[in-house]
ZAMARGU-4260 file (C-alpha; in steps of 0.2 Angstrom, whole numbers, plus 5000, padded with zeros to 4 digits):
<rodrens>
0) 5167/5046/4948 | 5156/5030/4943 | 5166/5018/4953 | 5165/5029/4968 | 5147/5032/4969
5) 5142/5014/4968 | 5156/5010/4982 | 5149/5013/4999 | 5133/5020/4995 | 5124/5011/5008
10) 5136/5023/5022 | 5133/5037/5011 | 5119/5051/5019 | 5107/5054/5008 | 5109/5075/5007
15) 5128/5069/5004 | 5124/5060/4990 | 5111/5070/4982 | 5125/5085/4984 | 5138/5075/4974
20) 5127/5068/4962 | 5120/5086/4959 | 5140/5092/4958 | 5145/5079/4946 | 5129/5082/4937
25) 5132/5098/4927 | 5150/5092/4921 | 5146/5074/4917 | 5130/5081/4907 | 5141/5094/4900
30) 5155/5079/4894 | 5142/5069/4888 | 5135/5083/4877 | 5152/5086/4870 | 5157/5066/4865
35) 5140/5065/4858 | 5145/5078/4847 | 5163/5073/4845 | 5158/5057/4839 | 5145/5064/4826
40) 5130/5058/4833 | 5113/5065/4828 | 5097/5066/4837 | 5094/5047/4832 | 5107/5041/4843
45) 5101/5051/4857 | 5086/5049/4857 | 5094/5029/4859 | 5104/5034/4871 | 5089/5042/4880
50) 5079/5026/4879 | 5092/5014/4886 | 5095/5026/4901 | 5075/5027/4905 | 5075/5007/4903
55) 5089/5003/4915 | 5084/5016/4929 | 5065/5010/4929 | 5069/4994/4926 | 5082/4995/4943
60) 5070/5003/4952 | 5056/4993/4948 | 5067/4976/4951 | 5071/4983/4968 | 5052/4987/4974
65) 5054/5007/4969 | 5038/5007/4957 | 5032/5022/4966 | 5047/5032/4959 | 5043/5042/4941
70) 5058/5044/4931 | 5061/5058/4917 | 5078/5058/4905 | 5082/5073/4898 | 5098/5069/4888
75) 5110/5064/4902 | 5099/5070/4914 | 5088/5058/4925 | 5074/5065/4937 | 5067/5056/4949
80) 5051/5061/4959 | 5037/5052/4969 | 5032/5050/4986 | 5041/5036/4993 | 5034/5026/5008
85) 5047/5031/5023 | 5066/5040/5022 | 5073/5023/5022 | 5065/5019/5005 | 5069/5037/4998
90) 5089/5033/5001 | 5088/5017/4993 | 5079/5020/4977 | 5091/5036/4976 | 5108/5022/4978
95) 5097/5010/4966 | 5095/5024/4952 | 5113/5030/4954 | 5119/5014/4949 | 5108/5010/4937
100) 5111/5029/4927 | 5130/5024/4925 | 5146/5035/4928 | 5142/5047/4912 | 5122/5055/4918
105) 5119/5068/4931 | 5105/5061/4944 | 5091/5075/4949 | 5082/5070/4967 | 5065/5075/4968
110) 5059/5063/4979 | 5049/5067/4995 | 5047/5053/5010 | 5029/5051/5017 | 5028/5053/5037
115) 5032/5039/5047 | 5013/5028/5047 | 5012/5033/5066 | 5011/5051/5060 | 4998/5048/5048
120) 4988/5038/5059 | 4985/5052/5071 | 4982/5063/5057 | 4967/5051/5050 | 4961/5049/5064
125) 4959/5067/5069 | 4952/5072/5055 | 4941/5056/5057 | 4934/5061/5073 | 4918/5061/5078
130) 4906/5074/5077 | 4903/5084/5096 | 4885/5078/5099 | 4876/5065/5112 | 4861/5055/5108
135) 4851/5046/5116 | 4840/5029/5107 | 4824/5023/5116 | 4819/5005/5112 | 4803/5002/5124
140) 4807/5003/5142 | 4825/5004/5139 | 4839/5015/5134 | 4857/5018/5127 | 4866/5033/5127
145) 4880/5036/5113 | 4894/5048/5105 | 4902/5063/5115 | 4894/5071/5132 | 4903/5090/5135
150) 4911/5085/5150 | 4910/5068/5163 | 4899/5075/5174 | 4885/5081/5162 | 4886/5063/5155
155) 4884/5056/5175 | 4869/5066/5177 | 4861/5063/5158 | 4863/5044/5164 | 4855/5047/5182
160) 4842/5055/5178 | 4836/5049/5163 | 4837/5032/5173 | 4825/5038/5186 | 4812/5044/5174
165) 4811/5030/5164 | 4812/5017/5179 | 4825/5007/5169 | 4842/5005/5167 | 4853/5017/5155
170) 4867/5009/5144 | 4880/5022/5142 | 4895/5009/5135 | 4897/5020/5120 | 4895/5035/5125
175) 4915/5047/5133 | 4914/5063/5140 | 4928/5077/5132 | 4941/5078/5143 | 4941/5097/5138
180) 4938/5110/5128 | 4925/5128/5126 | 4910/5126/5134 | 4893/5120/5125 | 4882/5133/5122
185) 4866/5131/5131 | 4870/5117/5135 | 4861/5116/5153 | 4842/5119/5145 | 4849/5108/5130
190) 4852/5093/5143 | 4836/5096/5153 | 4825/5097/5139 | 4834/5083/5131 | 4833/5071/5145
195) 4815/5077/5146 | 4814/5072/5128 | 4820/5054/5129 | 4810/5048/5143 | 4793/5054/5136
200) 4797/5046/5119 | 4797/5027/5121 | 4804/5024/5104 | 4815/5035/5093 | 4831/5045/5095
205) 4836/5064/5103 | 4851/5070/5102 | 4860/5084/5111 | 4873/5095/5101 | 4880/5112/5106
210) 4867/5127/5102 | 4857/5112/5093 | 4841/5098/5101 | 4833/5086/5088 | 4821/5072/5091
215) 4816/5059/5078 | 4801/5051/5081 | 4791/5037/5072 | 4780/5044/5058 | 4760/5039/5056
220) 4756/5023/5060 | 4768/5020/5075 | 4762/5028/5087 | 4768/5018/5100 | 4785/5031/5099
225) 4776/5045/5099 | 4779/5056/5115 | 4768/5052/5127 | 4767/5070/5134 | 4767/5078/5118
230) 4761/5095/5126 | 4772/5098/5137 | 4786/5094/5127 | 4782/5103/5113 | 4780/5119/5129
235) 4797/5114/5132 | 4806/5113/5114 | 4797/5128/5112 | 4804/5138/5128 | 4821/5130/5123
240) 4822/5135/5106 | 4815/5157/5112 | 4832/5155/5119 | 4843/5153/5104 | 4842/5135/5101
245) 4841/5127/5085 | 4828/5114/5089 | 4821/5102/5076 | 4807/5086/5079 | 4806/5075/5064
250) 4793/5063/5060 | 4802/5050/5052 | 4802/5033/5045 | 4811/5025/5057 | 4801/5009/5058
255) 4806/4998/5074 | 4821/5005/5078 | 4830/4994/5092 | 4847/5004/5095 | 4857/4993/5087
260) 4875/5000/5082 | 4873/4999/5061 | 4854/5000/5063 | 4844/5007/5049 | 4830/5017/5044
265) 4815/5008/5036 | 4810/5018/5018 | 4821/5026/5004 | 4838/5024/5008 | 4855/5032/5004
270) 4869/5023/4990 | 4877/5013/4996 | 4861/5005/5008 | 4868/5004/5027 | 4873/4987/5032
275) 4858/4976/5041 | 4867/4971/5059 | 4881/4959/5059 | 4884/4966/5040 | 4900/4973/5034
280) 4903/4990/5035 | 4921/4991/5028 | 4930/4978/5018 | 4948/4980/5011 | 4955/4969/4999
285) 4975/4971/4996 | 4987/4960/4983 | 5001/4963/4971 | 4988/4975/4959 | 4983/4986/4971
290) 4969/4990/4984 | 4950/4990/4986 | 4938/4998/4996 | 4921/4995/4999 | 4908/5000/5010
295) 4896/5011/5018 | 4906/5025/5027 | 4893/5033/5041 | 4896/5051/5033 | 4909/5060/5019
300) 4923/5064/5031 | 4925/5047/5038 | 4925/5040/5020 | 4938/5054/5016 | 4950/5051/5030
305) 4949/5033/5028 | 4950/5032/5008 | 4969/5047/5012 | 4974/5035/5026 | 4973/5020/5015
310) 4985/5029/5001 | 4997/5031/5013 | 4997/5015/5021 | 4999/5007/5006 | 5009/5021/4996
315) 5015/5015/4979 | 5000/5006/4975 | 4983/5009/4966 | 4969/5012/4978 | 4950/5009/4971
320) 4938/5018/4984 | 4925/5021/4972 | 4915/5008/4980 | 4916/5014/4999 | 4902/5030/4997
325) 4893/5038/5011 | 4878/5046/5014 | 4873/5057/5000 | 4887/5050/4988 | 4881/5045/4971
330) 4885/5028/4967 | 4898/5026/4951 | 4887/5028/4936 | 4873/5036/4947 | 4869/5057/4943
335) 4863/5061/4960 | 4861/5052/4977 | 4845/5048/4982 | 4836/5054/4996 | 4835/5046/5013
340) 4836/5043/5030 | 4857/5043/5034 | 4861/5027/5046 | 4874/5026/5060 | 4889/5016/5060
345) 4892/5008/5077 | 4903/5018/5091 | 4922/5014/5086 | 4919/5010/5070 | 4932/5026/5063
350) 4946/5017/5074 | 4940/5000/5070 | 4942/5004/5050 | 4960/5016/5052 | 4966/5000/5063
355) 4962/4989/5050 | 4970/4999/5035 | 4985/4999/5048 | 4984/4978/5050 | 4983/4974/5031
360) 4996/4986/5026 | 5007/4976/5036 | 5005/4961/5024 | 5010/4955/5006 | 4990/4953/5005
365) 4974/4948/5011 | 4958/4956/5015 | 4951/4964/5029 | 4932/4968/5037 | 4926/4979/5048
370) 4907/4977/5053 | 4895/4979/5068 | 4908/4977/5083 | 4917/4965/5074 | 4933/4965/5065
375) 4942/4952/5054 | 4959/4950/5044 | 4966/4936/5033 | 4981/4936/5023 | 5000/4933/5020
380) 5017/4938/5024 | 5033/4932/5023 | 5039/4937/5040 | 5031/4931/5055 | 5036/4947/5064
385) 5024/4958/5052 | 5010/4945/5055 | 5012/4949/5074 | 5013/4966/5070 | 4996/4967/5062
390) 4986/4956/5074 | 4993/4970/5086 | 4987/4985/5076 | 4968/4977/5081 | 4973/4973/5099
395) 4966/4990/5103 | 4949/4983/5096 | 4948/4970/5109 | 4951/4980/5123 | 4935/4993/5118
400) 4924/4976/5120 | 4926/4974/5098 | 4929/4958/5092 | 4944/4955/5082 | 4950/4942/5073
405) 4967/4938/5063 | 4972/4922/5054 | 4989/4925/5045 | 5002/4914/5034 | 5017/4914/5034
410) 5020/4908/5016 | 5039/4903/5019 | 5040/4896/5000 | 5037/4914/4995 | 5051/4919/5010
415) 5062/4906/5003 | 5059/4914/4985 | 5064/4930/4992 | 5079/4930/5001 | 5093/4936/4997
420) 5108/4923/4990 | 5127/4926/4988 | 5134/4922/4973 | 5135/4904/4974 | 5117/4900/4979
425) 5113/4914/4966 | 5124/4904/4951 | 5115/4889/4955 | 5098/4895/4957 | 5102/4901/4938
430) 5111/4885/4933 | 5092/4875/4938 | 5083/4889/4929 | 5094/4889/4912 | 5095/4869/4913
435) 5074/4869/4913 | 5074/4884/4900 | 5090/4883/4890 | 5096/4900/4881 | 5094/4898/4863
440) 5106/4906/4848 | 5103/4906/4829 | 5114/4889/4822 | 5133/4895/4822 | 5129/4912/4828
445) 5132/4923/4845 | 5116/4932/4841 | 5101/4928/4854 | 5087/4918/4846 | 5069/4926/4844
450) 5062/4915/4857 | 5076/4916/4870 | 5065/4933/4879 | 5057/4920/4891 | 5071/4910/4895
455) 5083/4928/4900 | 5067/4933/4906 | 5066/4917/4919 | 5083/4922/4924 | 5083/4941/4926
460) 5070/4936/4940 | 5083/4928/4950 | 5094/4941/4950 | 5086/4954/4962 | 5088/4942/4976
465) 5108/4941/4974 | 5119/4950/4982 | 5139/4952/4981 | 5153/4940/4973 | 5153/4936/4955
470) 5142/4924/4944 | 5151/4919/4928 | 5140/4918/4912 | 5150/4901/4903 | 5147/4901/4884
475) 5150/4880/4878 | 5151/4873/4863 | 5153/4855/4856 | 5168/4848/4847 | 5164/4853/4829
480) 5175/4866/4820 | 5191/4874/4825 | 5193/4878/4843 | 5199/4895/4839 | 5182/4898/4832
485) 5174/4888/4845 | 5182/4899/4858 | 5177/4916/4850 | 5157/4909/4847 | 5157/4904/4864
490) 5165/4922/4873 | 5150/4930/4862 | 5138/4920/4868 | 5141/4922/4884 | 5145/4941/4883
495) 5128/4942/4872 | 5117/4933/4888 | 5127/4944/4901 | 5121/4960/4891 | 5106/4954/4890
500) 5104/4952/4910 | 5113/4967/4914 | 5099/4977/4904 | 5084/4969/4913 | 5089/4972/4930
505) 5098/4979/4941 | 5112/4972/4948 | 5119/4970/4965 | 5130/4954/4959 | 5145/4955/4947
510) 5144/4945/4931 | 5157/4938/4923 | 5155/4932/4903 | 5168/4917/4899 | 5171/4908/4884
515) 5175/4888/4885 | 5175/4884/4867 | 5174/4864/4869 | 5183/4861/4883 | 5174/4858/4897
520) 5162/4845/4888 | 5147/4836/4899 | 5143/4824/4887 | 5151/4814/4873 | 5154/4824/4857
525) 5153/4809/4846 | 5135/4808/4846 | 5121/4822/4839 | 5112/4821/4857 | 5129/4825/4867
530) 5132/4837/4856 | 5117/4846/4859 | 5120/4847/4877 | 5138/4853/4875 | 5131/4870/4868
535) 5128/4876/4882 | 5127/4892/4894 | 5131/4888/4911 | 5132/4899/4928 | 5144/4898/4940
540) 5152/4905/4955 | 5171/4903/4952 | 5184/4906/4967 | 5199/4907/4957 | 5207/4909/4941
545) 5207/4893/4930 | 5222/4890/4917 | 5216/4887/4903 | 5212/4896/4886 | 5195/4907/4889
550) 5190/4924/4885 | 5182/4936/4899 | 5173/4950/4900 | 5164/4959/4916 | 5150/4965/4920
555) 5144/4974/4939 | 5138/4985/4947 | 5153/4994/4948 | 5161/4992/4932 | 5157/4999/4912
560) 5145/5011/4922 | 5131/4995/4918 | 5121/4992/4934
</rodrens>
């Protein structure tokens, strides 16, 4: 059963694999329990078996890049859980766990696959959709409109009427109209009163929303911003209130509101402070240790949507969003948020933030920033295609008039280091590493020296890239002592190294251990220096059997139940 599970796994459907593993699980778990009892092994031995099984499966999954999998071992039962980034990753994790668990373990698959990134993006966009409201911003002689209007006709009417009343062009490039939806209650009255209020207010903000109208003007000391026709406007708003519309007039410490995206009110502010023009609203950093978000979200819904989207896009990597706050939320370490006038983010900010997360998630690491009308991406990747995908993720922003700059480095050295290796290339890489950092043994013993772990770890780091074929771990000695003793010693040392490597990573290449004794010297055995060079562990990729004295054992993904 173990050999069957390890062969043809790539062509097996995940559902079929799960069913087969579960069907075999009950029998194999029972056999294992009976075997342990028959051998008279106690709880200590069972605990050692569990610990070894846990180490092999977890190590294999981590080496294959599936750090998102949680592994639990109970006797001979291995349970997997976690959220895979996609169905392919879930299937591969199951395959790796099956290889690492051995033939006498049952595997329970509790892994779930996350929905496609496009679906998560759409969900995040929907969650972060702007509120249904239209804002008219006045700055002296000019006016700008941003937000959402109930329909295209209403937006055209507002622009035309307001332009006529103030005698100046109205910028509506940041406004859009709904394509469908229920009519907004009392819209006709709100539209008339809102345009009149905006025309009468040289400096301030008028917000039109379903069943609601609010007017914000500068507070005391800023007379230039007060309505030109205060009584007439007050009467109009009073009539609007009588019809059931919620009306509010605020004299806020707005300061010189210039109607620029990201402009913030003066005076007390929320934590975090809103960025000044050209500042960063969102910064994202990605590195192997995790992902961090920082900046100022315009509202809690946007913050939650973007943080959730980032968690999905960077699945399996720790996400730190403590530095990414919305108005009214306390900064880390603060008990309460400070009272303030909330700032407004630049139009299109939500889409830009989601696009930046999407772009950065395609890279190995880097940083992205979203400011006022501009987004930037810096990072590195192993694939040129990923660099193009990251740039394409920001392309829609350019179509909306944003500046989107990408600078992605394709790390050719890291790419070469991550490339899959056949057995000959794998053996050559391991031989080079072993020559630079030899594996040490106690004198005359096959027990690995206490300080051999770093050398073994460096060799094990190469193995996940190796795929297919056989790599031979060859043990060699000098000519001191009898030939039979040296042959046995070299074989034991080669086996010890192969076993140590197999315990560290899940293997996609077979490891065979052979002892050659003193039969293959590389230096003169008549000198101490030469004998030291001949006492070695070598790695090769044999193509044919060698007719000479040797001792051989083999470890592979298809044998001994070892990964």
